[in-house]
N, C-alpha and C positions, 0 to 999 in steps of 0.2 A: 434441554437446549444445547444443540451441538453446533459449534462454530468452527469453520475452517480458517486458518490464517496462512496466507501464501507469501513466502519470502523469496528473494532473488537468489540465484546461484552465481551471479556474475561479479567478478572481483577486479576487473581492469577498467581504469578510468580513461577510456579511449586509448590513444597512443602516447599518453603522458608518462607512462612508466609508473604511475601512482596507483594505489589500490582504492577500490570502492566496495560497495556491498549494500547491506541494509543499514538503516539508521537506528541505533540502539533504542533511543527514546520512543521512536515510532512503533517499535515492537513491544517494549516493556510496558509503556503506559496502557495501551489497549489490552494487552495480555492480562494485566491485573484488573482492569475495569471489568473485563469479561469473566475472568475466573472468580473474582470476588462476588459477582452476581450469580454465581452458580453454574456458569456455562462450562461445558466440556469442550476444551479447545484442542483441535488437532493441527499440527504444524506440517506444512508441505513446502516443497521447493522443486524447481525443474530437475535438478540432479539428485535430490535427496541428501541425507546426511547433514553435516554442519554447514549452514549458509555463511558466506563471508560477511564479516562485520566491517563497516566503513570505519577505518581507524580514527577519523576525525570525530566520530560520534562517541569515541571512547576517551576523548581528552577531558581533562578536569572541568573545563568551562561548559561542557555539553551534558554534564550529569544532572539528574533530577532525582526526586524521591523514588520514582519507579525504577530508574536504572540502578540505583544503590540497592534497592530491594532485590532486583534480579541478580546482582552480583553476590548476594548472600543466599540465594535460592538454588540449592543443588538440584532439586527436582526439575525446575524450569530449565536450568542449564543442560540437564541431560536430555530433556525433550527437544531443546533447540539443536543439540548435537546429532539428533537422529530423526530429522524431518523425513516425511514420506515423499518418495518421488511423485511428482504431479501426475504422471501417467498412470499411477496406481489408485488415484483418488476417484471415487464414485460420488458425484455431487448429490445423488439421491439420499445420502446418509447425513446431510447437513441442513441446518436451518438458515444459515447465512455465511457469507465469506468476507474476510477483512484482509486488505493488502497494505502492509506497512511500506513506507517509502525508503529513501536512500537513492542514490543515483543508479544503482545496479539494475532495477526493473526497466529502465529506459532501453537497455540493451537486450535483456533476455525475455522478461515477462511480456513486454509490449508486443513481441513477435512470436511468442510461444503458442503453438497450436493447442496444446493441452489447456493452457490458461484461458485462451480465447473461448474454447469449447465449454470450459467450466463456467465462465461468467455468463455465457449465452444460456446455459442450462438453468442457472439461478434466475436470470432475468425472465426466462420463459415461464418459470413456475411462480413468478412474482415474489421471489425471496430476496431479502436485503443483500446488497453488494456495497461494500465500503472500501475506500482507498484514500490514502493520505499523502500529502506532499508531492513527491515525484510519482507515487503509485497510480494516480489517475492516468498516467501514461499507458497503463496496461489496457485501457479502454480504446486504444488507438484503432484496432481493427475489429472490435466487438460490434456485432449487429443484433438487432431485435428480430422477432419472429417474422416481421414483414420484409426483412432484408435491408432495413435502413440502419445507419450507424446509431448505436445505442445512445450516444450523447447528443445527437441532433435534436434541437428543440428542448433540451433538458437544462435546468440550472445546475451548473457545476463550478468547482474551483480546483485549484492545484497550485503548485509552486509557481510563483510569479516570475515574469521575465526580469523584473528588477531585483528579485531575490537571487536569481541565477547569476545576474550581473555582479551582485555583491560578493558572491563566492568565487567569481572569476572563471566560471565554467561555461559561459555562453557559447564559446567557439569549440568546446570539447564534447558536449552532449550531442547525441544523434538527432535530437529534436527538443524544442522548448515546449514544456507542458502547456503553458498558457496559449501559445500560438497554435499548437495542435488541437486543443479543445475548441478554440475559436474557429479554426479552419474547418473542423468537422461539424460545425453547426451548433456547438454547445453554447448555452447562454452563460458565458463565463463571467464570474464576478469575483471580487477579491476585497480583502480588508487591508489594513496597514501591513507593510512588510514585517514579518516575524511575529505578528499578533495572531490571536486565536480567531480563526474564521472557518466555519463549517457550513456546508449547504446540503440540505436534504430535498430531493425532488422525487416524489413517489418512494420507491424502495432503493434509490441510489443516494448514497452518502459520500461526499467528498470533503476533504480537509486540505487547507492551504499549505501547511508547513509543519515542522516538528511540534511546535507549540499547540497545534490543532489536533494532535493525535488522540489525546484523552477525550476531548469533546466529541471527536468523530466516533469513538467507540461507544460513548454514551448515547449518541444519536442512533447508532446501530441497535443498541439495546432497546431504545424507545420504540423502534419499529417491530421488535419482537414481543 
C-alpha cells in the first residue's frame, strides 16, 4: 500500500508579512494513521525539500498526541525535510493521495499544474483522493475524464467561512474554501466549527478542519 502525501511549498500569508505553510497536526495525524496501518508513505511538494510549517500550528495550544510523536521522530522529520518535487512524481506508483491543509495550499497547490494533473490521474483510475481543512482548495481546477469539475455534484467539505472568519483571514486568503466548493457545484456540507467532520463521496474524501485530519486518513484507509 503506497500512499502519496502532498504538502505546500508556499510560506507567505498574502501581503500581511506573516508566514504560513502546512498545518502540523494535519500532516502528523494522517501520517501516523497511514504508517501505523503499514502504508509506505512518500512525501512531495511543489518545490521539493522542506515544506514551510505554519508557525501557528507549532504553538503549544495546537499540539496533539500526533504532533508530539512527530517531534520525537527523527525518521519522519528527515522524510519531511526532503520531500520529492511534485514534477518528479509518477502517479502510477501510488494507491492513493492525501493532501494536508494549512493556508499555504490555497496559493500554490490550488493553481499547480503538476498537482492538478496528479489528482486527475488518480480520479481517472478510480483511486482515493483525500484532502483536509484548506486542502480541498486544491480541487479548484481539477476536472474528471468528461471535462467537468471533479467536485461538481459530489458531497464535499472543507474549512468553513465561519472558521476562516474566526481566524481573521477572510480578507487575506485568495479564495474561501466553502465558497469555492459551492460555486463549483460541490454539495458542500459542514459540521460545527472546529468539530470533526469528514465526507466520503465515492473515492473522494474531504475533512473540514484540523480536528478532522485523523478521521479523514482513516476514511482514506477504509477505501483501500
